C-alpha positions in Angstrom: 37.9 -70.0 20.2 37.4 -73.7 19.5 33.7 -73.4 19.9 33.8 -70.7 17.2 35.7 -73.0 14.8 39.2 -71.5 15.3 42.3 -73.5 16.0 43.8 -73.1 19.4 47.1 -74.8 20.3 47.1 -77.5 22.9 48.1 -76.1 26.3 47.0 -72.5 25.5 45.2 -72.0 28.8 48.2 -73.5 30.7 50.6 -71.2 28.9 48.6 -68.1 29.7 48.3 -69.2 33.3 52.0 -69.7 33.6 52.7 -66.3 32.1 50.2 -64.6 34.4 51.9 -66.3 37.4 55.4 -65.2 36.4 56.2 -61.9 38.1 58.8 -61.2 35.4 56.3 -61.6 32.6 54.5 -58.4 31.5 50.9 -59.6 31.8 48.2 -57.0 32.2 44.8 -58.1 33.4 41.3 -56.7 32.9 39.2 -57.1 36.0 35.5 -56.7 36.7 34.2 -56.9 40.3 37.4 -58.6 41.4 37.2 -61.2 38.6 39.8 -61.5 35.9 37.8 -61.3 32.6 40.7 -60.8 30.3 44.5 -60.4 29.9 47.2 -59.7 27.5 50.9 -59.8 27.5 52.5 -56.4 26.6 56.1 -56.4 25.4 58.1 -53.3 24.9 60.2 -55.1 22.2 58.7 -56.5 19.0 60.0 -60.0 18.1 62.7 -60.2 15.5 60.9 -63.1 13.7 58.0 -60.8 12.9 59.5 -57.3 12.4 62.4 -55.7 10.6 65.3 -54.2 12.4 64.0 -50.7 11.4 60.5 -51.5 12.7 62.0 -52.8 16.0 64.0 -49.6 16.5 60.7 -47.6 16.7 59.0 -47.3 20.1 56.1 -49.7 20.0 54.2 -52.2 22.2 53.7 -55.8 21.1 50.6 -57.6 22.4 50.7 -61.4 22.7 48.5 -64.0 24.4 45.4 -62.0 24.6 42.5 -63.8 26.3 39.0 -62.8 27.3 36.2 -64.5 29.1 33.3 -65.1 26.8 30.7 -62.4 27.5 27.3 -61.2 26.3 28.8 -59.1 23.5 30.8 -56.6 25.6 33.8 -57.1 23.3 36.4 -57.3 26.1 39.1 -58.0 23.6 38.3 -54.7 21.9 38.5 -53.0 25.3 42.0 -54.5 25.9 43.1 -53.4 22.4 41.8 -49.9 23.0 43.6 -49.8 26.4 46.8 -50.9 24.7 46.5 -48.1 22.1 45.9 -45.5 24.9 48.7 -46.9 27.1 51.1 -46.7 24.1 50.1 -43.1 23.4 50.5 -42.2 27.1 53.9 -43.9 27.4 55.5 -42.5 24.2 55.2 -45.5 21.9 54.2 -44.7 18.4 52.4 -48.0 17.6 50.9 -51.1 19.0 51.6 -54.4 17.2 50.2 -57.9 17.5 50.3 -61.2 15.8 47.8 -64.0 15.4 48.1 -67.6 14.1 44.5 -68.0 13.1 43.4 -66.4 9.8 39.8 -65.7 11.1 41.1 -63.9 14.2 43.5 -61.8 12.1 40.6 -61.0 9.8 38.5 -59.9 12.8 41.3 -57.8 14.2 41.7 -56.0 10.8 38.0 -55.7 9.7 36.4 -55.1 13.1 39.1 -53.6 15.3 40.9 -51.6 12.7 44.4 -53.2 12.7 46.5 -53.2 9.5 48.0 -56.4 8.3 51.8 -55.8 7.8 52.8 -59.2 6.6 52.4 -62.9 6.9 55.3 -64.9 8.2 56.0 -68.6 8.7 56.7 -69.4 12.3 57.2 -73.0 13.6 55.3 -74.4 10.7 52.3 -72.1 11.0 51.3 -68.8 9.3 51.6 -65.8 11.5 49.6 -62.7 10.7 51.5 -59.6 11.8 49.5 -56.4 12.4 49.9 -52.9 13.6 48.0 -49.8 14.7 49.2 -46.3 15.5 49.2 -45.5 19.2 46.2 -43.3 20.0 44.5 -41.8 23.0 41.2 -43.5 23.7 38.7 -41.0 25.2 35.8 -42.7 27.0 37.8 -45.9 27.6 35.8 -48.0 30.1 39.0 -49.1 31.9 39.7 -47.2 35.1 42.8 -48.6 36.6 44.7 -51.4 34.8 46.9 -53.6 37.0 50.2 -54.9 35.8 50.8 -58.6 36.5 
């Protein structure tokens, strides 16, 4: 992300590694030929700092800490997002939510991946961009067997 001109908080890689190594943390990984090429954290509860009480009462998944290995345009982050939409639909959630602290990334999620910006919030001195999409089955999804971390 830094090489693309986006801000990344110091320690991001270490934080994601700690989450992936914690058996009580809901990290899902995307593997290809036994290599982890991406991951995301999937919470069943949406954070109170980003969503209203009414919104949090609705069954939804919240994605955090999504990471992908840079590839040759295979859009692995988009694959992870599609998997989350499909997983939500298959498990009875009505929506998938996510946040970003980088305006360019939020713009990409909305303009390219089809997320809707719900609101901007201040969180720890930074602007958070809070987004949502309805849960939806994803026919033709190239993910065969996701593995929960």
